C-alpha beads as a LAMMPS data file, in Angstrom:
LAMMPS data file: protein, C-alpha beads

264 atoms
263 bonds

1 atom types
1 bond types

-500.0 500.0 xlo xhi
-500.0 500.0 ylo yhi
-500.0 500.0 zlo zhi

Masses

1 110.0

Atoms # bond

1 1 1 -263.221 -402.448 -119.078
2 1 1 -266.459 -401.741 -120.017
3 1 1 -266.868 -399.670 -123.207
4 1 1 -267.048 -395.922 -123.771
5 1 1 -270.211 -394.689 -124.433
6 1 1 -268.789 -392.007 -126.412
7 1 1 -266.992 -393.537 -129.300
8 1 1 -266.941 -390.274 -131.866
9 1 1 -266.968 -391.110 -135.787
10 1 1 -266.801 -389.214 -139.031
11 1 1 -269.232 -390.547 -140.802
12 1 1 -270.448 -388.617 -143.703
13 1 1 -273.916 -389.792 -145.072
14 1 1 -274.423 -388.366 -148.876
15 1 1 -278.529 -387.960 -148.544
16 1 1 -279.934 -384.763 -148.037
17 1 1 -282.166 -383.735 -145.502
18 1 1 -283.433 -384.070 -142.908
19 1 1 -281.394 -387.753 -142.734
20 1 1 -277.995 -385.726 -143.187
21 1 1 -278.297 -384.370 -140.265
22 1 1 -278.691 -387.955 -138.379
23 1 1 -275.870 -389.900 -140.764
24 1 1 -273.396 -387.550 -139.615
25 1 1 -273.785 -388.582 -136.327
26 1 1 -275.000 -392.634 -137.294
27 1 1 -272.501 -394.380 -135.885
28 1 1 -271.201 -393.749 -132.071
29 1 1 -269.941 -397.154 -130.595
30 1 1 -271.792 -399.972 -130.189
31 1 1 -268.946 -402.176 -128.622
32 1 1 -268.890 -404.115 -131.164
33 1 1 -267.895 -404.483 -135.377
34 1 1 -271.000 -404.562 -136.671
35 1 1 -272.899 -401.459 -138.572
36 1 1 -275.930 -399.514 -138.689
37 1 1 -278.513 -399.749 -142.026
38 1 1 -281.326 -398.491 -143.076
39 1 1 -284.473 -400.014 -145.685
40 1 1 -283.195 -398.461 -148.613
41 1 1 -286.308 -395.703 -149.847
42 1 1 -287.634 -395.780 -145.973
43 1 1 -285.229 -391.908 -145.409
44 1 1 -288.986 -390.100 -145.271
45 1 1 -291.581 -392.367 -144.840
46 1 1 -291.522 -392.099 -140.785
47 1 1 -291.231 -389.739 -137.776
48 1 1 -290.538 -392.717 -135.887
49 1 1 -288.296 -395.879 -136.643
50 1 1 -288.298 -398.593 -135.374
51 1 1 -284.345 -399.927 -135.397
52 1 1 -283.165 -403.290 -133.835
53 1 1 -279.837 -404.302 -132.336
54 1 1 -278.490 -408.360 -132.145
55 1 1 -277.263 -407.471 -128.512
56 1 1 -279.851 -408.352 -125.637
57 1 1 -281.574 -406.815 -122.742
58 1 1 -280.127 -406.081 -120.206
59 1 1 -276.341 -406.293 -121.560
60 1 1 -273.649 -403.345 -122.015
61 1 1 -273.995 -403.104 -126.263
62 1 1 -277.660 -403.046 -125.711
63 1 1 -277.745 -400.150 -123.483
64 1 1 -275.271 -397.786 -125.027
65 1 1 -277.295 -398.799 -128.543
66 1 1 -280.851 -398.263 -126.387
67 1 1 -278.971 -394.245 -125.237
68 1 1 -277.975 -393.268 -128.887
69 1 1 -280.990 -394.227 -130.014
70 1 1 -282.085 -391.366 -126.900
71 1 1 -280.099 -389.326 -128.043
72 1 1 -281.629 -389.357 -132.039
73 1 1 -284.341 -386.742 -131.377
74 1 1 -282.176 -384.276 -130.184
75 1 1 -279.588 -384.870 -132.799
76 1 1 -282.154 -384.732 -135.234
77 1 1 -283.314 -381.555 -134.288
78 1 1 -286.789 -383.114 -133.272
79 1 1 -286.915 -384.372 -136.713
80 1 1 -286.781 -388.159 -136.145
81 1 1 -287.308 -390.443 -133.146
82 1 1 -286.185 -393.948 -132.697
83 1 1 -286.765 -396.466 -131.240
84 1 1 -284.787 -399.348 -129.414
85 1 1 -285.572 -403.052 -129.775
86 1 1 -283.574 -405.546 -128.005
87 1 1 -282.116 -409.087 -129.980
88 1 1 -286.097 -410.958 -131.031
89 1 1 -287.987 -408.427 -129.679
90 1 1 -289.760 -407.815 -133.178
91 1 1 -287.385 -410.166 -135.756
92 1 1 -286.609 -413.568 -133.908
93 1 1 -283.800 -414.408 -135.785
94 1 1 -281.031 -412.768 -137.555
95 1 1 -282.242 -414.106 -141.672
96 1 1 -285.439 -412.617 -140.004
97 1 1 -283.939 -409.076 -139.143
98 1 1 -283.055 -408.548 -142.215
99 1 1 -285.716 -409.204 -144.151
100 1 1 -287.518 -407.017 -140.939
101 1 1 -285.266 -404.096 -142.564
102 1 1 -285.605 -404.934 -146.116
103 1 1 -289.907 -405.312 -146.085
104 1 1 -290.218 -401.970 -143.706
105 1 1 -290.780 -403.815 -140.496
106 1 1 -288.653 -402.066 -138.952
107 1 1 -287.319 -399.477 -140.609
108 1 1 -282.818 -399.665 -139.763
109 1 1 -281.170 -403.043 -137.207
110 1 1 -277.400 -402.981 -135.350
111 1 1 -276.417 -406.061 -136.068
112 1 1 -273.180 -407.694 -136.377
113 1 1 -273.049 -407.890 -140.518
114 1 1 -271.290 -411.986 -140.528
115 1 1 -273.799 -413.641 -139.798
116 1 1 -275.090 -413.319 -143.702
117 1 1 -272.167 -414.433 -144.845
118 1 1 -273.872 -417.427 -146.195
119 1 1 -275.990 -414.220 -148.192
120 1 1 -273.827 -411.452 -148.566
121 1 1 -270.579 -413.075 -149.233
122 1 1 -268.322 -409.990 -148.468
123 1 1 -270.140 -408.654 -145.603
124 1 1 -267.082 -411.598 -144.121
125 1 1 -264.810 -408.583 -144.666
126 1 1 -267.058 -405.999 -142.821
127 1 1 -266.239 -406.645 -139.365
128 1 1 -263.639 -409.247 -137.731
129 1 1 -262.293 -411.168 -139.216
130 1 1 -258.909 -413.677 -138.615
131 1 1 -255.691 -411.542 -139.074
132 1 1 -257.465 -408.202 -140.189
133 1 1 -257.693 -404.884 -138.812
134 1 1 -257.438 -405.253 -135.454
135 1 1 -257.906 -400.704 -134.530
136 1 1 -260.217 -398.609 -134.896
137 1 1 -258.335 -396.027 -137.410
138 1 1 -257.207 -398.925 -139.333
139 1 1 -260.953 -399.614 -140.106
140 1 1 -261.663 -395.626 -141.052
141 1 1 -258.846 -395.127 -142.775
142 1 1 -260.712 -398.202 -144.831
143 1 1 -263.867 -396.767 -144.919
144 1 1 -263.969 -393.325 -145.656
145 1 1 -260.120 -392.737 -147.510
146 1 1 -259.784 -396.311 -149.298
147 1 1 -263.804 -396.828 -150.596
148 1 1 -264.634 -399.040 -148.654
149 1 1 -267.996 -397.701 -147.203
150 1 1 -269.155 -396.578 -151.195
151 1 1 -268.152 -400.097 -152.080
152 1 1 -269.786 -401.422 -149.224
153 1 1 -273.401 -399.292 -150.380
154 1 1 -273.389 -400.548 -153.799
155 1 1 -273.222 -404.567 -152.203
156 1 1 -275.755 -403.390 -149.639
157 1 1 -278.079 -401.232 -152.001
158 1 1 -278.703 -404.681 -154.088
159 1 1 -280.699 -405.834 -151.436
160 1 1 -282.560 -403.201 -150.720
161 1 1 -281.029 -401.776 -147.495
162 1 1 -278.708 -398.662 -146.680
163 1 1 -275.166 -399.373 -145.012
164 1 1 -274.736 -396.201 -142.320
165 1 1 -271.602 -397.228 -142.116
166 1 1 -268.905 -399.148 -139.485
167 1 1 -269.887 -399.511 -135.756
168 1 1 -265.952 -400.617 -133.797
169 1 1 -264.933 -402.588 -131.065
170 1 1 -261.552 -403.549 -129.532
171 1 1 -260.457 -407.521 -128.689
172 1 1 -263.178 -409.946 -129.378
173 1 1 -262.276 -412.713 -126.767
174 1 1 -262.815 -417.017 -126.158
175 1 1 -265.059 -417.863 -123.229
176 1 1 -263.404 -421.296 -122.678
177 1 1 -264.523 -424.272 -120.291
178 1 1 -260.921 -426.061 -121.264
179 1 1 -257.316 -424.101 -120.981
180 1 1 -255.933 -423.635 -124.720
181 1 1 -252.134 -422.702 -124.563
182 1 1 -251.725 -423.418 -128.326
183 1 1 -253.310 -424.070 -131.382
184 1 1 -253.273 -427.592 -130.786
185 1 1 -255.483 -427.375 -128.438
186 1 1 -257.763 -426.555 -129.497
187 1 1 -258.493 -429.550 -131.714
188 1 1 -261.359 -431.664 -130.749
189 1 1 -262.818 -428.480 -129.017
190 1 1 -266.665 -427.297 -129.341
191 1 1 -266.712 -423.746 -130.398
192 1 1 -269.780 -421.135 -130.486
193 1 1 -268.045 -418.871 -133.682
194 1 1 -270.336 -415.953 -135.426
195 1 1 -269.436 -418.133 -138.988
196 1 1 -268.530 -417.546 -142.164
197 1 1 -264.222 -417.364 -142.570
198 1 1 -264.344 -417.493 -138.438
199 1 1 -265.874 -420.607 -138.942
200 1 1 -263.579 -421.969 -141.682
201 1 1 -260.398 -420.898 -139.857
202 1 1 -261.186 -422.614 -136.905
203 1 1 -262.249 -425.602 -138.727
204 1 1 -258.967 -425.728 -140.058
205 1 1 -257.182 -426.155 -136.385
206 1 1 -259.673 -428.937 -135.407
207 1 1 -263.188 -426.977 -133.823
208 1 1 -266.267 -428.237 -134.254
209 1 1 -267.993 -425.096 -134.875
210 1 1 -271.463 -424.099 -134.001
211 1 1 -273.711 -420.798 -134.507
212 1 1 -275.440 -419.550 -131.638
213 1 1 -277.376 -416.698 -131.356
214 1 1 -275.647 -414.637 -128.506
215 1 1 -278.387 -415.199 -126.173
216 1 1 -278.258 -418.693 -126.728
217 1 1 -274.670 -419.585 -125.953
218 1 1 -274.623 -419.036 -121.709
219 1 1 -277.047 -422.808 -120.911
220 1 1 -275.006 -423.952 -124.102
221 1 1 -271.716 -423.580 -121.707
222 1 1 -273.429 -424.236 -118.476
223 1 1 -274.841 -427.947 -120.591
224 1 1 -272.334 -428.333 -121.868
225 1 1 -273.119 -428.337 -125.306
226 1 1 -269.886 -426.147 -126.165
227 1 1 -266.718 -425.939 -125.011
228 1 1 -265.785 -421.963 -125.875
229 1 1 -267.586 -419.061 -127.559
230 1 1 -266.193 -416.561 -129.251
231 1 1 -268.331 -413.019 -128.346
232 1 1 -266.561 -409.878 -127.611
233 1 1 -265.086 -408.316 -124.490
234 1 1 -264.639 -408.804 -121.101
235 1 1 -267.587 -407.376 -119.481
236 1 1 -269.905 -409.898 -121.181
237 1 1 -267.689 -412.619 -119.138
238 1 1 -269.716 -410.709 -115.705
239 1 1 -272.363 -409.226 -117.422
240 1 1 -274.366 -412.734 -118.884
241 1 1 -272.880 -414.564 -116.416
242 1 1 -270.726 -416.427 -118.634
243 1 1 -267.985 -416.056 -115.452
244 1 1 -270.136 -418.400 -114.016
245 1 1 -269.983 -421.421 -116.361
246 1 1 -266.431 -420.962 -117.874
247 1 1 -262.401 -421.255 -116.521
248 1 1 -260.506 -419.177 -119.064
249 1 1 -260.875 -415.932 -121.306
250 1 1 -258.713 -416.252 -124.513
251 1 1 -257.274 -412.189 -125.166
252 1 1 -256.292 -411.443 -128.884
253 1 1 -257.028 -408.630 -132.190
254 1 1 -260.789 -409.332 -133.784
255 1 1 -260.191 -413.811 -134.495
256 1 1 -256.419 -413.684 -134.734
257 1 1 -256.747 -416.783 -132.631
258 1 1 -252.455 -417.298 -133.478
259 1 1 -251.686 -415.145 -130.377
260 1 1 -254.682 -415.502 -127.795
261 1 1 -253.043 -416.602 -124.798
262 1 1 -255.714 -418.315 -121.703
263 1 1 -256.265 -415.996 -118.979
264 1 1 -257.726 -417.173 -115.660

Bonds

1 1 1 2
2 1 2 3
3 1 3 4
4 1 4 5
5 1 5 6
6 1 6 7
7 1 7 8
8 1 8 9
9 1 9 10
10 1 10 11
11 1 11 12
12 1 12 13
13 1 13 14
14 1 14 15
15 1 15 16
16 1 16 17
17 1 17 18
18 1 18 19
19 1 19 20
20 1 20 21
21 1 21 22
22 1 22 23
23 1 23 24
24 1 24 25
25 1 25 26
26 1 26 27
27 1 27 28
28 1 28 29
29 1 29 30
30 1 30 31
31 1 31 32
32 1 32 33
33 1 33 34
34 1 34 35
35 1 35 36
36 1 36 37
37 1 37 38
38 1 38 39
39 1 39 40
40 1 40 41
41 1 41 42
42 1 42 43
43 1 43 44
44 1 44 45
45 1 45 46
46 1 46 47
47 1 47 48
48 1 48 49
49 1 49 50
50 1 50 51
51 1 51 52
52 1 52 53
53 1 53 54
54 1 54 55
55 1 55 56
56 1 56 57
57 1 57 58
58 1 58 59
59 1 59 60
60 1 60 61
61 1 61 62
62 1 62 63
63 1 63 64
64 1 64 65
65 1 65 66
66 1 66 67
67 1 67 68
68 1 68 69
69 1 69 70
70 1 70 71
71 1 71 72
72 1 72 73
73 1 73 74
74 1 74 75
75 1 75 76
76 1 76 77
77 1 77 78
78 1 78 79
79 1 79 80
80 1 80 81
81 1 81 82
82 1 82 83
83 1 83 84
84 1 84 85
85 1 85 86
86 1 86 87
87 1 87 88
88 1 88 89
89 1 89 90
90 1 90 91
91 1 91 92
92 1 92 93
93 1 93 94
94 1 94 95
95 1 95 96
96 1 96 97
97 1 97 98
98 1 98 99
99 1 99 100
100 1 100 101
101 1 101 102
102 1 102 103
103 1 103 104
104 1 104 105
105 1 105 106
106 1 106 107
107 1 107 108
108 1 108 109
109 1 109 110
110 1 110 111
111 1 111 112
112 1 112 113
113 1 113 114
114 1 114 115
115 1 115 116
116 1 116 117
117 1 117 118
118 1 118 119
119 1 119 120
120 1 120 121
121 1 121 122
122 1 122 123
123 1 123 124
124 1 124 125
125 1 125 126
126 1 126 127
127 1 127 128
128 1 128 129
129 1 129 130
130 1 130 131
131 1 131 132
132 1 132 133
133 1 133 134
134 1 134 135
135 1 135 136
136 1 136 137
137 1 137 138
138 1 138 139
139 1 139 140
140 1 140 141
141 1 141 142
142 1 142 143
143 1 143 144
144 1 144 145
145 1 145 146
146 1 146 147
147 1 147 148
148 1 148 149
149 1 149 150
150 1 150 151
151 1 151 152
152 1 152 153
153 1 153 154
154 1 154 155
155 1 155 156
156 1 156 157
157 1 157 158
158 1 158 159
159 1 159 160
160 1 160 161
161 1 161 162
162 1 162 163
163 1 163 164
164 1 164 165
165 1 165 166
166 1 166 167
167 1 167 168
168 1 168 169
169 1 169 170
170 1 170 171
171 1 171 172
172 1 172 173
173 1 173 174
174 1 174 175
175 1 175 176
176 1 176 177
177 1 177 178
178 1 178 179
179 1 179 180
180 1 180 181
181 1 181 182
182 1 182 183
183 1 183 184
184 1 184 185
185 1 185 186
186 1 186 187
187 1 187 188
188 1 188 189
189 1 189 190
190 1 190 191
191 1 191 192
192 1 192 193
193 1 193 194
194 1 194 195
195 1 195 196
196 1 196 197
197 1 197 198
198 1 198 199
199 1 199 200
200 1 200 201
201 1 201 202
202 1 202 203
203 1 203 204
204 1 204 205
205 1 205 206
206 1 206 207
207 1 207 208
208 1 208 209
209 1 209 210
210 1 210 211
211 1 211 212
212 1 212 213
213 1 213 214
214 1 214 215
215 1 215 216
216 1 216 217
217 1 217 218
218 1 218 219
219 1 219 220
220 1 220 221
221 1 221 222
222 1 222 223
223 1 223 224
224 1 224 225
225 1 225 226
226 1 226 227
227 1 227 228
228 1 228 229
229 1 229 230
230 1 230 231
231 1 231 232
232 1 232 233
233 1 233 234
234 1 234 235
235 1 235 236
236 1 236 237
237 1 237 238
238 1 238 239
239 1 239 240
240 1 240 241
241 1 241 242
242 1 242 243
243 1 243 244
244 1 244 245
245 1 245 246
246 1 246 247
247 1 247 248
248 1 248 249
249 1 249 250
250 1 250 251
251 1 251 252
252 1 252 253
253 1 253 254
254 1 254 255
255 1 255 256
256 1 256 257
257 1 257 258
258 1 258 259
259 1 259 260
260 1 260 261
261 1 261 262
262 1 262 263
263 1 263 264
């Protein structure tokens, strides 16, 4: 199912104009649990901000991100223009993306926080994780009613970044070349996962986990380097051609493997 292009969010910026008007509308959905972050202290650095996503060009996720960026000029009353870039366009990988925003090469990023679990352990709990929240309203409650947004901003401020807010999605899926009918079937499989706690959980089931950027997943599946990949929603299966190199899709709430079931 193609994700909605108009998933609203009630993020309150808490900083002065011109950024206030922008930040109130800054977390429209882009189809996955991630974040929007800006370089701390860069709010008034430029009229045009360069923002890179972790989505590859031509994917639904990037199309939504690009569409959202295109609307910022109107939403900000002409005070801000967002120039979007797809994955690897400016910063070649996730670590480089992190540093590019910190150093001002980019003014913002649309990332998946779990990629930096080694650098920022708390980032594991800012996106989908095993047995974690699986509905948008649960994330809204955590961030906007229970203080998680303020705590997250404190954490990222230490790294020279301003955490704007979470970006939510529905269930992750696992694209697999092999059928998985129970947890025992996972043993011995080679699977791409985002890392952190997700990788640790699958490793307990006997999975050999691999960390790969989204653009490298298709060739890895095609060549048999990996047997399966945890990578966002059903649209990706057709959009990126995963259906050509996998026979099964396992559904479930983000990261909760125990209730995934195979589907051909």
